[in-house]
N, C-alpha and C positions, 0 to 999 in steps of 0.2 A: 504494500500500500504506500504510494508515494504522493498521495493527495489528501487534502482535508477539506471539510466543508465549514465555511464561516459565513454567517448571515446569508444563507441560501446560495452561496457562490463557491465554486471549487477552486482551490489554490494548490500549487505544488509546494511541498515542504522545502525549506532551505536546509541544506546539510549543515546543521549546527547542533551541538550537544545539549543546548538549553532551550529556553522559551523563544529565543530569536528565530527558531525554526518556523514559527508561525507569525510572529510579530512583523518581521521584515517583509514577507510576501504580502501581508495585508497593507502595510504602509506603502509598499511599492505600487500596489494597485491604486491606492488613493491618489498617487502622484499623476496619474493619467489625466491629461487635460489642464494641468496647472503649468503656468509659466514658472520655471524653476527659480528664476530670479526673484520671485515673490513667495518663495518657500523658505521657512526657517526650521532648522532642526536644533532642538535643545538637548545636548548630550550627543556625543559622536557615536552613533550606532550604525547608521546606514552605510557609511563609508567603510567601516571596519568589517562589515558582513557581506562580502561579495558584491558590493555596489560601488566600488572605488571610482569608476568612471563618473559617477554622479557628483562627486566632489568638485568637478570642474564647473558645475552650474549652481548648486544650491549653497546656502549660507548655514554655517554651523557655529553655535555658541556652546563652548564647553569650558567649564571653569578650570579643569585640570590638564586636559590633553593639549599638547603643543605640537600640532602638525600643520603642514601646508594645507590651506583651504579652510581651516578653522578661523573665522573672522574675528573672534573675540574670546579671550580667556577670562572674561568677566563672569561673575555670578549672575544668573538670569535676573535676579532681583535688581541688580544695578545696570543691566543692559538697557541702553537708551539709543536705539537706532534712529535715523532720520526718515524712516519710512515704516509703513505697516505691511503686514504679510497676509496673503490669501490662504495659506495653509501653514500651520505650525505642527511639527511632529515632535513628540517627547516619548521616546520608546524606552521603557524600563529605566528611567532616569529620575523621575519626580520622587520616587520612594527614598532616594538617597539625599535629596535636598534637605539640609538641616539635620537629618537623622545620622548621617555618617560624618558629621562635622564636629569639631571641638571648639566651643562647648556645643552640646547637642541642643537643637531648637526644633522640637517636634511639630510645631505649627508652621514652620517656614515653608513647608510644601504648599500650604494654602496661599501664602504670599506669592510663591512662584506661579501657582495656578492663576491667580488674579493678574499677575504681571503678564503672563502669556496671553490671557484674554484681552488685555489692553493693547497688545501689539497686533491684534487682528484687524484687518480692514473690514468694513461692513460686508456681511455675507461670508466672511472668512471662517474657516474651520480649524479647530484645535483637536488633535488626535493624541490621546495619552494612553499609555499602557503601564501596568505594573503587576508584579506577582503578589498574590495573596500570601500573607504570613511573614514576609520579609520585614516589614515595618508595621507593627500592630496599630500604630497611631494613624497612619494614612488609611488603613483599612477601616478603622472606626470613623474617620471623617466621611468615608463613603457611606457607611451604614447610617450615620446621623444626618445625611443630606447636606453636608458642607460643600460638596461638589455639585454644582447645578448643571450637570451634563444634560445635553439635549437627548442623548441616547447612551445606553450602556449595555454592553454585551459581555459574555463570559465564556471562557474555554477552560477545560480541565485536561490534564495529562492522564492517559489511561494505560500506558505501558512503559516498560524499561527502555524500549527502542524509540521513545519520544513521539508517540502518536497522541493526537489531541481530538477532543470532540466538544461541541457546544454544550453548555449547561446553564442552569439558572443560578441566581444569586445564592439561594439557600445551599445549593450543592457546592458552589465555588468557595463560599466563605468557610467551609469546614476543612479546606485543604491546608496542608502544612507545607511550609517552605523546606525544601531539601529532604522531604520524606513523603512517600516511600522512594521517590526518585530524586536525583540531584537537581538542584536549583528550583525553579518555579514549578508547582504542580497545579496551579490554577491562575488564570490571568483576568485582569480587568481591562476592557477596551472602552475607554470613555471618549465620547464625541461632544464637542461644544461648538455650536454655530452662532456667530455673532449676528444678531438681528437688528442692527441699527442702520 
């Protein structure tokens, strides 16, 4: 089985040992029809996952990675570009914001979310993913409605060889990070569309 179903569409798995195997194909599909110069990626994932040629066109903000093509090593909270974006991708990055920093600031992910929304052009889309269980605080923010996503979908891992299926929130939120399989075992796919 080399394909998975997500939101009624068939995708090819990316050869990757973790959750990127499904996150990157879904994100790649979203890019169709977008002018890449109006796309921002927060956290360098697409370039490092078999999409290196894409680095020539899109903009990446990553606080820590220093590579050609990353336009800014600024924290997303402090990023102040002179333009707005039609699409912002944040793939398995937001759960690290504030959480993996010293001192830890567990609510900083909400600031990052608000900042990304503010960088969208009218009608623009923000696409965010993260694995359940890695950061219990961001999971709780999802459960209590702190994220005002336009739509939210969920996937869970069902095998050691990294196969995934769609599931509901109740099933996804019981997943544990790194058990029974390494890395993420359930994922949040959050979409926000700016309606201004």
